C-alpha positions in Angstrom: -37.7 -13.3 -10.2 -39.7 -15.4 -7.4 -41.7 -17.5 -9.8 -38.5 -18.0 -12.1 -36.6 -18.7 -8.7 -39.5 -21.5 -8.1 -39.4 -23.2 -11.2 -35.5 -23.2 -11.1 -36.1 -25.2 -7.9 -38.6 -27.6 -9.1 -36.2 -28.5 -12.0 -32.8 -28.9 -10.1 -35.0 -30.9 -7.5 -36.4 -33.2 -10.4 -33.4 -33.2 -12.5 -30.6 -33.4 -9.7 -28.2 -35.9 -11.9 -28.1 -33.1 -14.6 -27.7 -30.2 -12.0 -24.6 -32.2 -10.4 -23.1 -32.8 -13.8 -23.4 -29.6 -14.9 -21.6 -28.0 -11.5 -19.1 -30.9 -11.9 -18.2 -29.4 -15.5 -18.1 -25.8 -14.5 -15.8 -26.8 -11.3 -13.6 -28.5 -14.0 -13.7 -25.8 -16.9 -12.4 -23.8 -13.5 -9.9 -25.8 -12.8 -8.6 -26.4 -16.7 -8.4 -22.4 -16.7 -6.4 -22.2 -13.7 -4.0 -24.8 -14.9 -3.6 -23.5 -18.1 -3.9 -19.1 -17.5 -2.4 -19.1 -13.8 -0.1 -17.1 -13.6 2.1 -15.0 -10.8 0.3 -13.3 -7.6 2.2 -9.7 -6.3 2.5 -8.5 -3.1 3.0 -5.1 -4.9 0.5 -2.2 -5.5 0.9 0.5 -8.1 -1.5 3.6 -9.0 -1.0 5.2 -12.0 -0.4 9.2 -11.8 1.0 9.3 -8.2 3.9 11.3 -7.6 6.2 8.7 -6.9 5.0 6.4 -10.4 5.7 10.0 -12.0 8.9 10.6 -10.9 9.9 6.4 -11.6 8.8 7.4 -15.5 11.0 10.6 -15.5 13.8 8.2 -14.4 13.4 5.8 -16.7 14.0 8.5 -19.6 16.2 10.4 -18.2 18.2 8.4 -15.7 17.4 4.7 -16.3 20.1 3.0 -14.5 18.4 4.9 -11.4 15.0 3.4 -12.3 15.0 0.0 -12.0 14.0 -2.0 -9.0 16.4 -3.8 -6.5 16.3 -6.2 -4.3 17.9 -7.0 -1.0 19.9 -9.6 -0.3 21.2 -10.0 3.4 24.4 -12.2 4.1 25.6 -13.1 7.6 28.2 -15.1 8.9 26.7 -18.2 11.2 28.9 -17.3 14.3 28.9 -13.6 13.7 32.7 -13.3 13.5 33.8 -11.1 10.8 33.7 -12.1 6.9 37.1 -13.7 5.7 38.9 -12.8 2.6 37.8 -16.3 1.1 34.0 -15.8 2.1 34.4 -12.2 0.3 35.4 -13.2 -2.6 33.4 -16.7 -3.2 30.5 -14.1 -2.3 31.4 -11.7 -4.8 31.6 -14.5 -7.6 28.1 -15.7 -6.4 26.9 -11.7 -6.9 29.2 -11.6 -10.2 26.8 -14.7 -11.8 23.3 -13.1 -10.7 24.4 -10.2 -13.4 24.3 -12.5 -16.0 20.5 -13.4 -15.5 18.0 -12.1 -17.9 16.2 -8.8 -16.4 18.7 -8.3 -14.1 21.0 -4.9 -14.6 23.6 -5.3 -11.8 24.4 -6.5 -8.3 26.3 -3.9 -5.8 29.0 -6.2 -4.2 29.0 -5.1 -0.7 32.9 -5.7 0.2 33.7 -4.6 -3.2 31.9 -1.5 -2.8 33.0 -0.7 1.0 37.0 -1.4 -0.3 36.0 1.3 -3.3 34.8 3.8 -0.3 38.1 3.5 1.7 40.3 3.6 -1.4 38.0 6.9 -2.1 39.0 7.9 1.5 42.4 7.0 1.1 42.8 9.0 -1.5 41.5 12.0 -0.3 43.6 11.6 2.8 46.6 11.2 0.0 45.4 14.4 -2.1 45.1 16.4 1.0 48.7 15.8 1.9 49.8 16.7 -1.3 48.3 19.9 -1.4 49.6 20.5 2.0 53.0 20.0 0.5 52.1 22.2 -2.4 51.3 24.9 -0.4 54.2 24.7 1.5 56.4 24.7 -1.7 54.2 27.7 -3.1 55.4 29.3 0.4 58.9 28.8 -0.3 58.2 30.1 -3.9 56.7 33.2 -2.7 59.4 33.8 -0.1 62.0 33.8 -3.4 59.7 35.9 -5.3 59.9 38.6 -2.9 63.5 38.6 -2.5 64.2 38.9 -6.4 61.3 41.7 -6.4 63.5 43.5 -3.7 66.5 43.5 -6.1 65.0 44.3 -8.7 63.4 47.4 -6.9 66.6 48.5 -5.7 68.1 48.3 -9.4 65.4 49.7 -10.8 65.8 52.6 -8.0 69.5 52.9 -9.2 68.8 52.9 -13.0 66.2 55.6 -12.1 68.9 57.8 -10.7 71.2 57.2 -13.5 68.6 58.1 -16.0 68.0 61.5 -13.8 71.8 62.1 -14.2 71.8 61.4 -18.0 68.9 63.3 -18.6 70.6 66.5 -16.3 73.8 65.6 -18.6 71.3 65.8 -21.7 69.9 69.0 -20.9 73.3 70.7 -20.3 74.8 69.5 -23.4 71.5 70.5 -25.4 72.0 74.3 -23.5 75.5 74.1 -25.0 74.3 73.2 -28.4 72.1 76.0 -28.0 75.4 78.7 -27.0 77.2 76.5 -29.8 74.9 77.4 -32.6 74.8 81.0 -31.3 78.5 80.8 -31.4 78.8 79.3 -34.6 76.5 81.6 -36.3 79.0 84.3 -34.5 82.0 82.8 -35.0 82.0 79.7 -37.0 82.6 77.6 -34.1 80.4 74.9 -34.9 83.1 72.1 -34.8 83.1 71.7 -31.1 79.3 70.3 -31.2 80.0 67.7 -33.6 82.9 66.6 -31.5 81.1 66.3 -28.4 78.6 64.7 -30.0 79.5 61.1 -30.1 80.3 61.0 -26.5 77.2 62.1 -25.4 75.2 59.5 -27.8 77.3 56.6 -26.8 76.9 57.5 -22.8 73.1 57.3 -24.0 73.4 53.9 -25.7 74.9 52.4 -22.4 71.9 54.1 -20.7 69.2 52.5 -22.7 71.0 49.3 -22.7 71.1 49.1 -18.8 67.2 50.1 -19.2 66.3 47.1 -21.3 67.9 44.9 -19.5 66.0 45.8 -15.9 62.7 45.7 -18.3 63.9 41.9 -19.3 64.4 41.0 -15.9 61.3 42.8 -14.9 59.4 40.6 -17.3 61.2 37.3 -16.3 60.3 37.9 -13.0 56.8 38.6 -13.9 56.4 35.3 -15.5 57.6 33.5 -12.6 55.1 35.3 -10.6 52.0 34.3 -12.6 53.1 30.6 -12.7 53.0 31.0 -9.0 49.6 32.5 -9.1 48.1 29.6 -11.6 49.9 27.1 -9.2 48.0 28.6 -6.1 44.9 28.9 -7.8 45.0 25.3 -9.2 46.0 24.2 -5.9 43.0 26.3 -4.4 40.7 24.5 -6.9 42.0 20.9 -6.4 41.7 21.8 -2.4 37.8 23.0 -3.0 37.2 20.1 -4.8 38.6 17.4 -2.1 36.7 19.5 0.7 33.7 18.9 -1.5 34.1 15.4 -1.9 35.3 14.9 1.6 31.6 16.5 2.6 29.8 14.4 0.6 31.5 11.1 1.8 30.7 12.3 5.0 26.9 13.1 4.3 27.2 9.5 3.3 28.7 8.0 6.2 25.2 6.7 7.1 25.2 4.5 4.3 27.0 1.2 4.6 26.5 -2.1 3.2 29.1 -4.2 5.8 28.4 -3.6 9.5 30.4 -2.5 11.8 31.6 -5.8 13.1 32.5 -6.9 9.4 29.2 -10.1 10.2 26.8 -8.5 8.1 26.7 -7.2 4.6 23.9 -6.1 2.5 23.9 -6.6 -1.5 21.8 -5.1 -4.0 20.1 -7.0 -7.1 19.7 -4.1 -9.6 16.7 -5.3 -12.1 16.1 -3.3 -15.4 12.8 -2.8 -15.3 11.0 -1.2 -11.8 10.2 -3.3 -9.2 6.2 -3.2 -9.7 7.1 -4.5 -13.4 9.6 -7.4 -12.7 8.4 -11.0 -13.6 8.3 -13.0 -10.7 10.0 -15.5 -13.0 12.9 -13.5 -12.8 12.6 -12.9 -9.0 12.9 -16.7 -8.5 15.8 -16.9 -10.6 17.9 -14.4 -8.8 16.6 -16.4 -5.8 17.6 -19.7 -7.2 21.0 -18.6 -7.9 22.3 -16.6 -4.6 20.7 -19.4 -2.4 22.3 -22.1 -4.3 25.4 -20.1 -4.4 25.4 -19.2 -1.0 25.1 -22.6 0.4 28.6 -23.8 -1.3 30.0 -20.8 1.1 31.4 -22.1 4.4 29.7 -20.6 7.4 27.6 -17.8 5.8 23.9 -17.8 5.4 21.3 -15.5 3.4 18.0 -13.7 3.9 16.4 -12.0 1.1 14.2 -9.2 1.5 10.7 -8.3 1.0 11.2 -6.8 -2.1 12.8 -9.6 -3.6 11.1 -12.9 -1.7 7.4 -13.3 -3.0 5.9 -15.5 -0.4 2.7 -16.1 -1.6 0.3 -16.6 1.4 -1.2 -20.2 2.0 -5.1 -20.5 1.3 -6.1 -22.9 4.2 -4.3 -22.7 7.5 -5.0 -24.2 11.0 -7.1 -20.9 11.3 -9.4 -21.1 8.5 -9.8 -25.4 9.5 -11.2 -23.9 13.4 -13.2 -21.4 11.6 -14.8 -23.9 9.5 -15.7 -26.9 12.4 -17.2 -23.8 14.4 -19.1 -23.1 11.3 -20.0 -26.6 11.0 -20.9 -27.0 15.3 -23.2 -24.2 14.8 -24.6 -25.7 11.8 -25.1 -28.7 13.4 -27.1 -27.0 16.4 -29.1 -24.9 14.1 -30.2 -27.5 11.7 -30.1 -30.5 14.2 -28.4 -33.4 11.2 -24.9 -33.8 10.2 -26.5 -34.1 6.6 -28.1 -30.9 7.0 -25.1 -29.5 8.6 -22.7 -30.5 6.2 -25.1 -29.5 2.7 -23.9 -25.7 3.6 -20.4 -26.5 3.8 -20.4 -28.3 0.5 -21.9 -25.9 -1.7 -19.8 -23.4 -0.5 -17.1 -25.0 -1.1 -17.9 -26.0 -4.7 -18.6 -22.0 -5.1 -15.1 -21.1 -3.9 -13.5 -23.7 -5.6 -14.9 -22.4 -8.9 -14.4 -18.6 -8.1 -11.2 -19.0 -6.7 -9.7 -21.0 -9.7 -11.5 -18.8 -11.9 -10.4 -15.5 -10.6 -6.9 -17.4 -10.6 -7.5 -18.2 -14.4 -6.6 -14.6 -15.3 -3.6 -14.0 -13.3 -1.7 -14.5 -15.7 -3.4 -11.1 -17.7 -3.9 -9.1 -15.4 -1.6 -7.8 -12.3 -3.4 -9.7 -9.4 -2.2 -9.0 -5.6 -1.9 -11.7 -3.7 -4.8 -10.5 -1.3 -7.5 -10.3 -4.1 -8.1 -14.5 -4.4 -7.8 -14.9 -0.7 -10.7 -11.9 -0.3 -12.5 -13.8 -2.9 -12.4 -16.9 -0.8 -13.5 -15.4 2.6 -16.6 -13.8 1.0 -17.2 -16.6 -1.2 -17.0 -19.5 1.9 -19.1 -16.7 4.1 -21.8 -16.1 2.0 -22.2 -18.9 0.6 -22.8 -21.1 4.1 -25.3 -18.0 5.0 -26.9 -18.3 1.6 -27.7 -21.8 1.8 -28.6 -22.3 5.2 -31.2 -19.5 4.8 -32.8 -21.7 2.0 -32.5 -25.1 4.0 -33.7 -23.5 7.4 -37.0 -22.3 5.1 -37.1 -25.8 3.7 -36.8 -27.8 6.8 -40.2 -25.8 8.2 -41.9 -25.8 5.6 -41.1 -30.3 5.5 -42.2 -29.9 9.1 -45.4 -28.2 8.4 -46.3 -30.8 5.7 -45.2 -30.1 2.6 -43.9 -33.2 -0.1 -39.9 -32.4 -0.6 -40.0 -31.1 -4.3 -42.6 -28.5 -3.4 -41.1 -27.8 -0.6 -38.0 -27.2 -2.3 -38.9 -25.3 -5.1 -41.2 -22.9 -2.7 -37.9 -22.4 -0.5 -36.2 -21.5 -3.3 -38.6 -19.2 -4.5 -39.2 -17.4 -1.4 -36.0 -17.1 0.9 -33.9 -18.1 -2.1 -35.3 -15.0 -3.7 -34.2 -13.0 -0.2 -30.8 -14.5 -1.0 -30.7 -13.1 -4.5 -31.8 -9.8 -3.3 -29.2 -10.1 -0.2 -26.1 -11.3 -2.7 -26.8 -8.7 -5.5 -26.8 -6.1 -2.7 -23.2 -7.4 -2.0 -22.2 -7.6 -5.3 -23.4 -4.0 -6.2 -21.6 -2.6 -3.4 -18.4 -4.5 -4.4 -18.6 -3.6 -8.1 -19.0 -0.1 -6.9 -15.6 -0.3 -5.9 -14.3 0.5 -9.3 -15.6 4.2 -9.1 -12.5 4.9 -7.0 -10.8 4.9 -9.9 -8.1 2.5 -8.7 -7.5 -0.8 -10.7 -6.0 -3.1 -7.6 -9.3 -1.9 -5.7 -11.7 -2.4 -8.4 -10.4 -5.4 -9.4 -10.7 -6.7 -5.4 -14.3 -5.8 -5.9 -14.9 -7.3 -9.1 -13.3 -10.9 -7.6 -15.3 -10.6 -4.9 -18.8 -9.9 -6.4 -17.9 -12.5 -8.8 -17.3 -14.9 -5.5 -20.8 -13.5 -3.9 -22.5 -14.5 -7.5 -20.9 -17.4 -7.7 -22.4 -18.3 -4.5 -26.0 -17.3 -5.2 -26.1 -19.1 -8.1 -25.0 -22.2 -6.0 -27.7 -21.7 -3.4 -30.3 -21.3 -5.9 -29.8 -24.1 -8.3 -27.4 -26.7 -6.5 -28.7 -26.7 -2.9 -32.2 -27.6 -4.1 -30.7 -30.7 -6.3 -28.8 -31.7 -2.9 -32.1 -31.0 -0.9 -33.8 -32.9 -3.2 -31.1 -36.1 -3.3 -31.3 -36.0 0.5 -35.0 -35.9 0.9 -36.6 -36.1 4.4 -32.9 -37.1 6.0 -32.8 -33.3 6.0 -34.8 -33.1 9.5 -33.5 -35.2 12.4 -35.0 -39.1 13.3 -37.1 -37.3 16.2 -38.6 -34.5 13.8 -39.4 -37.0 11.2 -41.1 -39.5 13.9 -42.7 -36.6 15.1 -43.9 -35.3 12.0 -45.1 -39.4 11.5 -46.9 -39.2 13.8 -48.9 -35.8 13.8 -52.3 -36.3 11.7 -52.5 -33.6 9.3 -56.1 -33.2 9.6 -55.3 -31.5 13.3 -54.1 -28.4 11.6 -50.7 -28.9 13.2 -48.5 -30.2 10.2 -49.7 -27.6 8.1 -47.8 -24.0 6.7 -49.0 -20.8 7.5 -46.4 -18.0 7.7 -48.4 -15.1 8.9 -46.3 -13.2 11.6 -49.3 -11.1 12.4 -51.0 -13.9 14.3 -47.5 -15.6 15.3 -48.5 -14.6 19.1 -51.4 -16.1 19.2 -49.8 -19.4 17.8 -46.6 -19.3 19.9 -46.0 -21.4 22.7 -44.7 -18.1 24.2 -46.9 -14.8 23.7 -44.8 -12.4 22.1 -44.7 -9.3 24.1 -43.1 -5.7 23.1 -40.4 -4.2 25.1 -40.8 -1.9 27.5 -39.8 1.9 26.6 -37.4 2.4 29.7 -35.2 -1.0 27.9 -35.6 0.3 24.9 -34.2 3.6 25.4 -31.4 1.9 28.2 -30.5 -0.6 24.8 -29.8 2.7 22.7 -28.1 4.3 24.9 -26.0 1.4 25.8 -25.4 0.1 22.2 -24.7 3.4 20.7 -22.1 4.2 24.0 -20.6 1.5 23.2 -19.9 1.6 19.8 -18.9 4.8 20.2 -16.3 4.0 22.6 -14.8 1.1 20.6 -14.9 3.6 17.5 -12.7 6.3 19.3 -8.9 4.2 18.5 -10.2 5.1 14.7 -9.9 8.6 14.9 -6.0 8.2 15.2 -6.0 5.6 11.8 -2.6 5.8 9.6 -2.4 3.7 6.5 0.3 2.2 4.7 0.9 -1.1 3.6 3.0 -3.8 5.8 6.8 -3.9 5.5 9.2 -6.9 6.2 8.8 -6.3 10.1 4.8 -7.6 9.8 6.0 -10.7 8.1 6.0 -14.1 9.6 8.5 -14.3 12.3 9.8 -17.3 10.4 9.8 -15.8 7.4 13.0 -14.7 5.2 11.3 -11.5 4.9 11.1 -10.6 8.5 14.8 -11.9 9.1 16.2 -9.7 6.3 14.4 -6.7 8.0 15.1 -7.1 11.4 18.8 -7.9 10.9 19.2 -5.0 8.6 17.5 -2.8 11.1 19.6 -3.6 13.9 22.8 -3.7 11.9 22.4 -0.5 9.5 19.1 1.0 11.0 15.9 0.9 10.7 15.6 3.5 8.0 17.9 1.4 5.4 14.9 -0.7 5.2 13.1 1.9 3.4 15.6 4.5 1.5 14.2 7.2 -0.6 15.3 8.3 -3.8 15.2 12.2 -4.4 15.6 13.2 -8.0 16.5 16.9 -8.7 16.1 18.6 -12.3 18.6 21.9 -12.4 18.0 24.8 -14.0 21.3 24.7 -15.7 23.3 21.3 -17.3 25.6 20.6 -14.9 29.4 19.8 -16.2 32.5 18.1 -15.1 33.2 21.8 -13.3 30.0 22.1 -11.4 28.5 18.7 -11.1 30.4 18.0 -7.2 29.6 21.4 -5.8 26.1 21.0 -7.2 25.9 17.8 -5.8 27.2 18.8 -2.2 24.6 22.2 -2.4 21.5 20.0 -3.1 23.0 17.0 -0.9 23.5 19.6 2.6 20.2 20.8 1.8 18.6 17.9 1.8 20.6 16.4 4.7 19.3 19.4 6.9 16.0 18.3 7.1 14.8 16.1 10.0 15.1 12.7 10.3 17.5 12.7 7.8 20.7 10.1 8.5 22.6 10.0 5.3 22.4 11.7 1.6 24.5 10.0 -1.1 24.7 11.0 -4.7 23.3 8.0 -7.1 23.6 9.1 -10.3 23.4 12.2 -13.2 21.8 11.8 -16.3 23.9 11.8 -19.4 23.0 15.3 -20.4 23.5 16.7 -17.0 19.8 18.1 -16.3 18.6 15.5 -13.6 20.7 14.5 -10.5 19.5 11.4 -8.1 20.2 10.8 -4.6 19.7 8.2 -2.0 18.4 9.6 1.1 18.3 7.2 4.3 15.4 8.5 6.5 16.1 7.5 10.5 13.1 5.4 10.9 11.5 2.6 8.8 9.1 3.1 5.6 6.1 2.6 7.2 7.0 5.2 10.4 5.4 8.4 10.8 8.5 10.5 10.5 9.5 8.6 7.1 5.9 9.9 5.6 6.6 13.4 6.8 9.9 13.4 5.3 8.6 12.5 2.3 6.2 15.3 2.1 8.7 17.7 3.6 11.4 16.5 0.9 8.6 17.7 -1.9 8.1 20.3 -0.3 11.8 21.9 -0.7 10.8 21.9 -4.3 11.7 24.4 -6.0 14.9 25.0 -4.4 16.8 27.9 -5.0 20.7 27.2 -5.6 23.8 29.0 -6.5 26.5 27.0 -7.1 30.4 28.5 -8.6 32.3 26.0 -10.2 35.8 25.7 -11.9 36.5 28.9 -13.5 33.3 30.8 -14.9 31.3 27.7 -14.8 27.8 28.2 -12.3 24.5 26.7 -11.6 22.2 28.9 -10.4 18.2 29.1 -10.3 15.4 26.8 -8.8 16.1 23.3 -8.7 12.2 20.8 -8.9 12.6 17.9 -6.4 10.5 14.8 -6.6 10.8 11.4 -4.3 10.5 8.0 -5.3 11.1 4.5 -3.9 9.2 2.3 -2.4 8.5 3.7 0.3 7.4 6.8 -1.4 5.1 4.7 -3.4 3.1 3.2 -0.7 3.0 6.3 1.4 1.3 8.1 -2.3 -0.9 4.8 -3.0 -2.3 5.0 0.9 -3.2 8.8 0.1 -4.6 8.2 -3.0 -6.8 5.2 -1.1 -7.6 7.7 1.8 -8.8 10.7 -0.9 -11.1 7.7 -2.7 -12.6 6.7 0.8 -15.0 9.6 0.9 -16.3 9.0 -2.4 -17.0 5.6 -2.1 -18.2 5.8 1.0 -21.1 8.4 0.3 -21.8 5.9 -2.8 -22.6 3.2 -0.5 -24.7 5.1 1.8 -26.8 6.6 -0.7 -27.2 2.9 -2.3 -27.4 2.0 1.4 -30.8 4.5 1.5 -32.0 3.8 -1.9 -32.7 0.0 -1.5 -33.8 0.1 2.3 -36.5 2.5 0.7 -37.6 0.4 -1.7 -37.7 -2.9 0.2 -39.2 -1.7 3.6 -41.3 1.3 2.0 -40.0 3.6 4.9 -37.8 6.7 5.3 -36.9 6.3 9.1 -36.1 2.7 8.8 -33.9 3.0 6.1 -32.1 6.5 7.8 -31.6 4.0 10.9 -30.2 0.8 9.3 -27.7 3.4 7.2 -26.5 4.8 10.4 -26.4 1.5 12.3 -23.9 0.5 9.5 -21.9 4.0 9.7 -21.6 2.9 13.6 -20.5 -0.6 12.8 -18.1 0.3 10.1 -16.3 2.6 12.4 -16.2 0.4 15.5 -14.8 -2.2 13.5 -12.1 0.3 12.1 -11.8 1.3 16.1 -11.1 -2.3 17.1 -8.3 -2.6 14.0 -6.6 0.3 15.0 -6.0 -0.9 19.0 -5.0 -4.1 18.2 -3.1 -3.8 14.8 -1.8 -0.4 15.1 -1.7 0.4 18.9 -1.0 -3.1 19.8 -3.8 -4.0 22.3 -4.2 -7.4 23.2 -1.0 -8.0 20.6 0.4 -11.5 21.9 -3.3 -13.0 21.7 -3.7 -11.9 18.0 0.0 -12.7 16.8 0.6 -8.6 16.3 4.3 -8.9 16.8 5.1 -5.4 15.3 2.1 -2.9 15.6 2.1 -0.8 13.1 0.0 1.3 10.2 -3.1 -0.6 9.1 -3.3 -1.8 5.9 -4.4 1.0 3.0 -7.1 -0.5 1.2 -8.4 -2.2 4.3 -10.8 0.5 5.4 -12.4 1.1 1.7 -12.6 -2.5 1.0 -14.6 -3.0 4.6 -17.3 -0.2 3.3 -18.2 -2.5 0.7 -18.4 -5.7 2.5 -19.7 -4.7 5.4 -22.3 -3.0 3.9 -23.3 -5.9 2.3 -24.0 -8.1 5.0 -25.6 -5.4 7.1 -27.8 -5.3 4.6 -28.2 -9.0 4.5 -29.2 -8.9 8.8 -31.3 -6.1 8.3 -33.3 -7.5 5.4 -34.3 -10.8 7.3 -34.8 -8.9 10.2 -36.7 -5.7 9.2 -38.6 -7.9 6.4 -40.2 -9.9 9.5 -41.0 -6.7 11.4 -42.7 -4.9 8.2 -44.3 -8.1 7.8 -46.2 -8.1 11.2 -47.2 -4.5 10.9 -48.7 -5.0 6.9 -50.5 -8.0 9.1 -52.4 -5.7 11.8 -49.9 -6.0 14.4 -49.4 -2.8 16.4 -46.1 -1.1 15.5 -44.0 -1.8 18.4 -46.0 -5.4 18.7 -44.4 -6.2 15.6 -40.8 -5.4 16.3 -41.1 -7.7 18.6 -42.8 -10.5 16.6 -40.3 -9.5 13.6 -37.0 -9.6 16.0 -38.3 -13.1 17.1 -38.6 -14.8 14.1 -35.7 -14.0 12.5 -33.0 -13.7 15.4 -32.3 -17.8 15.2 -31.4 -17.5 11.6 -29.4 -14.3 12.0 -27.6 -15.4 14.6 -26.7 -18.5 13.2 -25.4 -16.6 10.0 -24.0 -14.2 12.3 -22.0 -16.2 14.2 -21.3 -18.6 10.9 -19.4 -15.7 9.3 -17.3 -14.7 12.2 -16.0 -18.2 12.4 -15.2 -17.8 9.0 -13.8 -14.4 8.9 -12.1 -15.2 12.3 -10.4 -18.0 10.9 -8.1 -15.8 9.0 -7.1 -13.9 11.6 -4.4 -15.9 12.3 -3.1 -16.6 9.0 0.7 -16.0 7.9 0.3 -12.7 5.5 -0.2 -9.7 7.6 -2.9 -8.7 5.6 -5.1 -11.3 5.2 -4.9 -11.2 9.1 -6.1 -7.6 9.8 -8.9 -7.8 7.0 -10.5 -11.4 8.5 -10.2 -9.3 12.2 -12.1 -6.3 10.6 -14.7 -8.7 9.0 -15.2 -10.5 11.8 -15.7 -7.8 14.4 -17.5 -5.8 12.1 -20.2 -8.3 11.8 -20.3 -9.1 15.1 -20.7 -5.5 16.3 -23.4 -4.9 13.3 -25.3 -8.1 13.9 -25.4 -8.6 17.6 -25.0 -4.9 18.7 -26.7 -2.7 16.0 -29.3 -5.2 14.0 -29.9 -7.0 17.6 -29.7 -4.1 20.0 -29.8 -0.9 19.0 -32.6 -0.9 15.8 -34.9 -3.1 17.4 -35.3 -0.3 20.1 -35.1 2.7 18.4 -38.2 1.3 16.2 -39.7 0.7 19.4 -39.4 4.1 20.0 -40.3 5.4 17.0 -43.6 3.1 16.9 -45.8 3.5 13.6 -43.0 7.1 12.5 -40.9 4.1 11.7 -43.2 2.6 9.1 -44.3 6.6 7.7 -43.9 6.9 3.7 -44.9 10.0 1.6 -48.4 9.2 -0.2 -46.9 10.5 -3.2 -43.7 8.3 -3.5 -45.5 5.1 -2.0 -47.0 5.7 -5.5 -43.7 6.0 -7.3 -41.7 3.4 -5.8 -41.9 -0.3 -7.2 -43.3 -3.2 -5.2 -40.0 -5.4 -4.3 -41.7 -9.0 -3.5 -38.5 -9.8 -1.6 -39.7 -13.3 0.2 -41.6 -14.2 -2.6 -45.4 -13.8 -0.6 -47.1 -13.5 -4.1 -45.4 -16.6 -4.8 -46.7 -18.0 -1.4 -50.3 -17.1 -2.3 -49.8 -18.7 -6.1 -49.1 -22.0 -4.2 -50.7 -22.1 -1.4 -50.4 -25.3 1.2 -53.9 -27.2 2.1 -53.8 -27.3 5.2 -53.0 -24.6 7.9 -51.1 -24.4 10.9 -47.3 -24.0 12.0 -44.5 -26.5 13.1 -43.5 -27.0 16.7 -40.7 -24.3 16.2 -41.3 -21.6 18.2 -38.8 -19.2 16.1 -40.3 -18.8 12.7 -39.3 -17.1 9.5 -42.4 -14.5 9.0 -44.4 -14.2 5.8 -43.4 -11.5 3.9 -44.3 -7.9 4.0 -46.9 -8.0 1.2 -48.1 -11.6 1.7 -51.5 -10.3 3.1 -53.2 -6.9 4.0 -53.6 -5.9 7.3 -56.3 -7.9 9.0 
């Protein structure tokens, strides 16, 4: 690789115009791709297979009208007075016009809805009065029925007495008949019986007629009684339904669309697709129609929620400019010339331009978050400056040692450029490893970041050599050029020798190893500092930012705070609860089932209101809107989501009208934007240990190969872990706890960006390995040259400290510039990276690691012989290349802080 890069550098130094033209063509091609394929960025994130996504898909099948996304529109009067009737009418017409747009299912007019709600309440009140009147009439009818029943009972008693008399007379007649028969048989006097029979029969008919009349009257009274009982049952059923409706209205009383003072209203735009899938063109059309329509209504203002107002963060702001200025100052101090300082900045900007436009060119075919290209820009800018700095710094040293310009360019590209390729490859691998998490948007972030770093490496090893050749000796300051011209190459001073084993003998200030007590103190101090800073990480909570963390001058922030003040914070993050019932609900059981479920949902802690949101056509699925007590990113809302899901299966036993009933277990699911963000955060948290394990394993493997040691990689990897948790601790303290909130512009502390801990692992690992490579290789090299282990640590540290310090400051400046960006997600990422580089470079790599290696002594470089034979010989800094292209003279430049020769350059003296 070193020889290839040497030839590439030599070609670039000779064919500068060709290289310039090639990169201009690449930049133009990226620009053309951006112009042709750039799409819309999104602040929404999705992960397939989450509980929220499953519920949303289920709703799309069973209850499509409830599955679509919703956008919040906050309307308010300019003077804080109540809306007038004319304003309400005009705003209703604006919302009606929105429903005609493609992709819009409908719009909820808050004024009409509140009027309907009041009408329902009035109807319930009227129904209760009617039922009361009916109960009075029923009572009067029952009194009359009781009186009639008493009369009937009296008549029945009289008839029964008459029947007894008739029965007695009939018995006497029958007895007389017997006597008559006996007499007729004896005296032929049977004619007496026949004469009496007609009278008895006539009497019998009278008694039978009386009994029949009484039976008819009894049937009439029974029918009237049945009618009264049926009326009573119907009144009871109506009363039960009215009571159920009244209870449902009371449970939903916390869900209002017009504030109590009548000055603010919340309208909702319903989309046909779920919010994650709504095209930005549709949102833009809705925003335009609403803003234009409301502008024509006097005395009314409008704010749009973050669910509909897509505010793409600006790529370059004042903070980013300040960061670049600081980086430029560091480069001027480090390199001594404005030309030299401008070169890394120019190459970094070219790389960023190619990478950013190239990534955005694919945003039209893949769903890309607004953070993804900004993250690539951060990385490309930071590593682009640093990688060019390493090559330029090596080239400057070689020029001062007397190398010819083109030869020096080629050799710097083959040595430091080789280290740049290796370091860049480490970062690229770590970022690409984000794809192992199985989270699409996170993998895309890693891929774009890796592409940005890869482009930065390509620019560093091609465009940088061409620019260095074109600049020539002007890369040195006038004083340096004058000093070089005045020196005599034969005196051995204007020569090149990167032999760190003899650095102490040549250095104006001899290098001495640190004292053991000092080393112990540095380790204790460094680890204690990192441990204390990392403590807040134990309280880490993650989520996606809501409207409260948007810029204070944004419409999303205004909408969020207005809703929270006028309606309650929970209205900003309602939950959608879906219930699958064991028996399909009917008209007779729907309200009762809704009430039974709503009561159990409302009984949970931190639930403010519950309202039915719809029922599927087949009656098997019911949806409810649940308003939590606090905002969508609060800990209580997160707990409520888990509590609601924990209710499943929920037992119900509902008796409807007649014999209709719903009995059995109800399956409960939770969806909504707040629920979706919670699910994404948990999925990311679950993936973090796997990814962290992959990165740690990768770190150990790479460092064992590079340093040919067991303990050095372990120390370096543990240092990375300390840096990582310290960086998280700093993020939690500021962005979650609110420490130094005013300094960092945190107006609303809250959960940490959910993918930040994961993305921080990959980026910080790659950068930490860069610093370990440039410092540790010097130590290894000095030890290989024969220096005692502890002296080698001191020599290697001195050799690499200046370039690592400059590189770290540049990184911190570039990342720190994003700390004051408009977007809340970008701010926290910028701080995490800047603070992570700070603690890793200056505490871990330059304080703790050298002290630990001093304490270990020779043991630091121990490697089992069998493993030594197996491991490949990685020539990171191109030592073999230097041997093939030696300088004719020997000596060194006047700069005491020199880059050491590679570890494999020479064997122990």
